[in-house]
N, C-alpha and C positions, 0 to 999 in steps of 0.2 A: 538177762535184763533187758527190757524193752526200750529201744531208742524211740526218743522223741523226737518226730520230723516237724522243723518249723517251717510253716510256708510264708514267703516274704513275696506280699502283695506288688506288683509291678504297677506302676503309676500309668495312667494311660497316654498313649502319645501324644505330643503337643502337637496340633495342628494349627495351621497359619490361620489368623482370621480373616474370614470371608471379604474378600474386596466388596465395595461400595458398586453398586449395578444400577444403571439406569434403569426405570422400567420402559417396557415395550410400548411404541418401537423405537423408542431412542437407544435403548441397549443393543441395536444394530451398530453404535458407533464402537461397540468394544470390538467389532471385529474387525480386519483391514479391509474387507470390502465397504463397510460402514465407513469408514474412514477415509479411503479412497474417493468415495461420494461427495463426504463433507469437503474433504480437499477439492475435489472439483469443481463443485457448486459456488465454494467461496472464491475457488480462484476466476470463477466466471464474474462474480460481482467486482471482485477487485480488479479483474481486467477491464471491465465495464467503466469503473470508476476512472482508473488510467489513462484510459481513451478519451472519456468525457473532460475531464481533467486538462489534458494537454490541448483537444480543440477548444476548450474555453479559453484557455492562455492564448490562444492566437490573436485573441482581442488585442494583445499587446501593440501589434503591428498597426491598431488603428489609432493608437493614442491614448493619453492619460484620461481623459473624460469619458471615452467610450469603454475602458476597462473598469472605471468608478460606477457606470450604470449597470456594467454586467454583473460586479459585485452586489450593488443595491438590488439587482432583480434577485438573484439568488437569496438575499436577506429577505426579500419580501414574498416570496414564494408561499401560496395558500393563507394571505393576509385577509382574505374575503371571508376566511371561515374560523382560522384560530389566530393567535397572537404570531406578530412578527419574529422571525428567525426560528419559530418551532419547528417547521419542516426541515430546514437546514441542519439543525441541532438531532433531529430523528435521523436523518441520512447518515451525519456524522457518528452515531451511535451504531447504528447498523452495520458502517463501514467499521468501526473498532472491533465490534463482537466478529464480524468477517475475518478481519484480521486477525484477532486472537484463535480462533476456531482452525484457521488455515495453519497457523503456527505449531498451534498443538497436534493437529494431524499429521503435519510433516513431520513432528518431531517423534510421535508415536510409531510411526510407520518408520522410521529411521532405527527405532530401538528395536523393532520386530525384524527388522533385516539383519541387524549387527546378530541379534541370537540366533537367527536362521543361518548366518555365514561361520557361527561357532560350529556348527554340525559337520562343516567340511573341514577336513583334515588340514587340506592344502589350501585351503580358501576358496573363493569362486571367481573366476576370469571373467569379467565384463567384457568380453570383446567385441560385443554388438555397441556398447555405450557411446555416443560423441561425445565431444567436447562439453556441450552444453549441459548434459545429463549429469557429466562427472564433475561440473563445477556448482552444481545446485546447493551443496551444502555451503559452498563459500560466497556465492551471489546473494542467497537469502540473507545472511546476517549484514550483507553490506547493504541490503536494499532497506533493512530495518534500521540500520544506523544514519542513511540517507535520509529516511523519511521523518526521523527524530530531527536532525539536523535542519530539516527542510522547514518543519512546524515551528522549531525555535528560533530560526532565521527568519522567515516570512511573515508566520502566524503571530507568534508570542513576542517577538523582536529582540530576543537575548543576545544575539551575536551581531545584532545592525545597529552601530552608533547613532545612523541617521533614519531609524525607523519611525513611520508617522501610521499611526493606528487607522486601520481604514484607506488607505491609500497603496493598493497590490501594485501598481505601475510604478509609483515612486520606490516603493520598498525591493523591488525587481531590479530595477535600473541601479541603485546605490550597492546592492550587495553583489551583484553578478559584476558590477564593473572592477571588482578586486581579481586578480588575476588568480590568486590561490583558491579561491570560492568557486571560481569559472571553472578551474580545472577539475576541482573535486567533483562539481555539477557533471562534468562531462564524463569521468569515470565512474561515477555510479550510475548514471543513464545508460551508460556502455553494459554495466553488471546487471542493470535492470532489462534491458532489451535481451540479453542471454537468458536471464533467468525466465522471461516471459515466452522467449521462444521453446525453450524445454517445455515450460509450465502448459504453454497453449498445446503443444502436442501430446503429451501426456495427459492433458485433462480431458480430451475426446476418449482416450482409451480408458480412464478412471468411470467415465460416465457409460460405457458400454458401447462406444462407436469405435470398433476396431475390426476393420474387414480390407484385404488385400487391395478391395475394388477402390476403396477410399482414402488409403492411407497417403496416398500422393498429394490427396487434395489437402489433408491434415496438415501435411509439412509445406504447403504453400500458404494454407491459411494462417500457422503458425509463424512461418517467416514473413508475412505480409504485414501482420500484426505488430512484432517487432520490429519490423524495418521503418513501418509509418510512425511508432510512437518516439522511435531511436531519433529519427530526421527531426519530429516535431520537437523534442525536448534538447535536442543540443542544439537546434537553432536559437533558444534564447540566450543561453549564456555567449554565444558566438556573436550574435548581433547586439549584444550589449557591450562587449569588447570593441566592436568597430563602429558603435556610436549609433547605429541605425534605432535602437530603443534606448532613449535618453531625454530625460525633462531638466537637464544641466541644473540639477539640485534643488528644483523648485517643484515642492508637492501641490499638487493639483487641488488635493483636501484644504490644505493650508490656506492656499490661493482663494478658494471659495467662501472658507471660513472668514477670512479678513474682508470680503468683499461684498458680505451680506450685510452688514450694518451701513455701509454707504449705498447699498442698492434701497435698502429701506428709508434711510433719511431722504433719499431724492425722490421717494414714492410721495413721501408725507413730510413736506418742508416745513419747518416750524416757522409759523406766521409771526411777524413782529409784532 
């Protein structure tokens, strides 16, 4: 008697859905080389901002009026062509985009490194890594928290009970006069400088500038930038604490607003 053979059809193998890929040339970002280039270029932009920001803050040593004039200059950039603060907001949006891409590329490269480490049974021993490179994963989040607190403290006024909108000199003096806040700024800026030192060193390598002939110069440049930014930024909380930067609790902007009605009445006295 013939036996009937029943064929059982096997379902096709389940395949993972294809990940979204950016169009060329943006698809280069999916590679480690592309991520390193994005991290390096955004690092250049952020490093330039930190350096310019620190240099601009040196106006604190000139006095409240000079700081107010400097802040107004930034708000009035490009007003001959476009409305007030548009250029400033354009720069802010660009910095936010650079900061976001910098964090994403750093996280993605870290994940790639972790996957590569799993291929080594005993793990990898980073003998050549220095203190700065080993602490990048710690200094990065510290800098991120510092940036948020810095904005909430001196730009939005969330943590400063004596905050006066549009008066950076007064806000800095009032905020950093608190010893815990000054200590936090000092610790955060030390972490920032460590991050900048290794970031500037590796930035050149990510952009292809890596040669025994120039590596010693890379170290000098990275160390010089980190040192200048560290000294400049540490000077602000220290000199607020010793009283060099101080407006005695009197806001320059509020004084100017209160004096304007008196000035206009003096120029145009009421005739009896």
